[in-house]
C-alpha positions in Angstrom: -12.9 8.8 11.0 -14.3 6.6 8.2 -10.9 6.7 6.5 -9.1 5.7 9.7 -11.5 2.9 10.4 -11.3 1.6 6.9 -7.5 1.7 7.0 -7.3 -0.1 10.3 -9.9 -2.7 9.4 -8.1 -3.4 6.2 -4.9 -4.0 8.1 -6.7 -6.3 10.6 -7.8 -8.8 8.0 -11.0 -10.7 8.6 -11.3 -9.8 12.3 -13.8 -7.1 11.6 -16.2 -6.8 8.6 -15.4 -4.0 6.3 -18.3 -4.2 3.8 -20.3 -1.6 5.7 -17.4 0.8 5.4 -16.9 0.3 1.6 -19.6 2.9 1.0 -20.1 5.6 3.6 -23.6 5.3 5.1 -25.3 7.6 7.6 -25.2 6.1 11.1 -26.7 7.4 14.3 -24.7 8.5 17.3 -25.2 5.3 19.2 -24.0 3.2 16.3 -21.0 5.4 15.8 -20.0 5.2 19.4 -20.4 1.4 19.4 -18.2 1.0 16.3 -15.5 3.3 17.7 -15.5 1.3 20.9 -15.2 -2.0 19.0 -12.3 -0.6 16.9 -10.6 0.8 20.0 -10.8 -2.5 21.9 -9.5 -4.3 18.8 -6.6 -2.0 18.4 -5.7 -2.2 22.1 -5.8 -6.0 21.8 -3.9 -6.1 18.5 -1.5 -3.1 18.4 0.6 -4.9 15.8 -1.9 -3.8 13.1 -1.0 -0.2 13.4 2.3 -0.3 11.4 0.6 -2.3 8.7 -2.3 0.2 8.7 0.0 3.1 8.3 1.9 1.3 5.5 -1.4 0.7 3.7 -2.4 4.3 4.1 1.0 5.5 2.8 0.8 3.1 -0.2 -2.7 4.4 -1.0 -1.6 8.0 -0.8 1.5 7.2 -2.9 -0.6 5.6 -5.6 -2.9 8.6 -5.8 0.0 11.0 -6.2 1.8 8.8 -8.8 -1.4 8.3 -10.8 -2.0 12.1 -10.9 1.5 12.7 -12.2 2.3 9.5 -14.1 2.5 11.1 -17.5 5.1 13.6 -16.4 7.0 11.0 -14.4 7.4 8.3 -17.0 7.8 10.5 -20.2 11.5 11.0 -20.7 13.1 14.2 -21.8 14.2 13.5 -25.4 16.7 10.6 -25.2 17.2 10.5 -21.5 16.2 6.9 -21.2 17.5 3.4 -21.8 16.1 -0.1 -22.3 13.1 -1.3 -24.2 11.1 1.2 -26.4 8.1 -1.2 -26.0 8.6 -1.7 -22.3 5.9 -3.1 -20.1 7.4 -1.6 -17.0 9.2 1.8 -16.5 11.6 2.5 -13.7 12.2 6.2 -13.2 15.3 7.4 -11.4 15.6 10.9 -9.9 19.3 11.5 -9.6 22.1 14.1 -9.2 25.5 13.6 -10.9 27.2 14.9 -7.7 25.4 12.1 -5.6 27.7 9.3 -4.7 24.8 7.0 -3.9 23.4 7.6 -7.5 26.8 6.6 -8.9 26.8 3.5 -6.7 23.4 2.6 -8.1 24.5 2.6 -11.7 25.7 -1.1 -11.6 22.3 -2.1 -10.3 20.7 -0.3 -13.3 23.1 -1.9 -15.7 22.3 -5.4 -14.3 18.6 -4.8 -14.5 18.9 -3.6 -18.1 21.0 -6.6 -19.1 18.6 -9.1 -17.5 15.2 -7.5 -18.3 14.5 -6.9 -22.0 11.1 -5.4 -21.3 12.3 -2.7 -18.9 12.7 1.0 -19.6 14.8 3.2 -17.4 13.9 6.9 -17.5 16.4 9.3 -16.0 15.2 12.5 -14.4 17.9 15.1 -13.5 17.4 16.5 -10.0 20.3 18.9 -9.4 20.0 19.6 -5.7 23.6 19.3 -4.5 25.1 22.5 -5.7 26.1 24.6 -8.8 28.1 21.7 -10.3 25.0 19.5 -10.2 23.1 22.1 -12.2 25.9 22.4 -14.8 26.0 18.6 -15.2 22.2 18.4 -15.5 22.1 21.1 -18.1 24.8 19.3 -20.1 23.0 15.9 -19.6 19.7 17.3 -21.1 21.6 18.9 -24.0 23.1 15.5 -24.7 19.7 13.9 -24.5 18.5 16.0 -27.4 21.3 14.6 -29.6 21.3 10.9 -28.5 23.9 8.6 -27.1 22.8 9.6 -23.6 24.0 6.4 -22.0 27.6 7.0 -23.1 27.7 10.5 -21.5 25.9 9.3 -18.4 28.5 6.6 -17.7 31.5 8.7 -18.7 30.5 11.5 -16.3 29.9 9.0 -13.4 33.2 7.3 -14.2 35.1 10.6 -13.9 33.9 11.0 -10.4 34.2 14.7 -10.1 32.2 17.5 -11.7 34.2 20.3 -13.3 33.5 22.2 -16.5 36.4 20.4 -18.2 35.3 16.9 -17.1 31.7 17.6 -18.2 32.9 18.8 -21.5 35.1 15.8 -22.0 32.2 13.5 -21.2 30.2 15.2 -23.8 33.0 14.8 -26.3 33.3 11.1 -25.5 29.6 10.8 -26.3 30.1 12.4 -29.7 28.1 15.5 -29.0 28.0 18.5 -31.3 29.3 21.0 -28.8 27.9 24.1 -30.6 24.4 22.6 -30.5 24.8 21.5 -26.9 25.9 24.9 -25.8 22.7 26.4 -27.3 20.6 23.7 -25.7 22.0 24.2 -22.3 20.6 27.7 -22.1 17.3 26.9 -23.8 13.9 27.3 -22.1 13.1 23.7 -22.7 16.0 22.4 -20.7 15.3 24.8 -17.8 11.6 23.9 -17.8 12.5 20.2 -17.6 14.6 20.8 -14.5 11.8 22.9 -13.0 9.4 20.1 -13.7 11.6 17.5 -12.0 11.8 19.7 -8.9 8.0 20.1 -8.8 7.7 16.3 -9.1 10.1 15.8 -6.2 7.9 18.0 -4.1 4.7 16.4 -5.2 6.0 12.9 -4.6 7.7 14.0 -1.3 11.0 12.4 -2.4 13.6 12.8 0.3 16.7 13.1 -2.0 18.7 11.3 -4.6 18.5 8.7 -5.8 14.8 8.3 -5.7 12.8 5.8 -7.7 9.3 5.4 -9.1 8.1 2.1 -10.6 4.4 1.3 -10.9 2.8 2.7 -7.7 5.9 2.3 -5.6 8.2 5.1 -4.4 11.6 4.3 -3.1 14.2 6.6 -1.6 17.9 6.0 -1.5 20.3 3.5 -3.0 18.0 0.6 -2.2 20.0 -1.9 -4.2 19.4 -4.4 -7.0 17.2 -6.8 -5.1 14.7 -4.2 -3.9 14.5 -2.6 -7.3 14.0 -5.9 -9.0 11.2 -6.8 -6.5 9.5 -3.5 -7.1 9.7 -4.0 -10.9 8.2 -7.5 -10.5 5.4 -6.1 -8.4 4.6 -3.4 -10.9 4.6 -6.0 -13.7 2.2 -8.3 -11.7 -0.3 -5.5 -11.4 -0.5 -4.9 -15.1 
């Protein structure tokens, strides 16, 4: 009840004092009933605070989950990242090469990278759309171990379809040592990385691809350049 009251009172602004709820204190039955009655009457009079209260609660829960997993979320696998090595903000994308919305988001990422020289993009493969997604993810991580990740990433998206030949051609365009890549694709490190990303998806309750993490914010879907830029700015402002 204390959490609910604190959340609602926080959404209601200065209408009710929250100082007493900052630190849980023992209260007698009469006081508790009186407080609940006041809150009930306030909610009935101002129902518009409920959506705000739920957003505040969701944001609080998101922050807790992200903080608990931040090291795993923001640390890229080998070279699966682009942007500033000394970035002050990291934008993480969970993506699937078979996802058309992920492909549609690539111009937004390119624009952000071009405009923001203190931004890092970390790519996390989340192959959830079928066997071809897994094949592409394994190849992608193998490329990440050799460098030139961005060239492969864009070549594969440009091809539009995922077949063994197209994946192989994208690797060749990126100048990958194919023998090394073949060994890497079946390595335990690559398989563990994909398993970790799936675990993170579940922990963060991401609904699909693309999904994004920046600062304490979680975003689901192809949200577009403006929303990504606003989330980056908000994360930077909290530093």
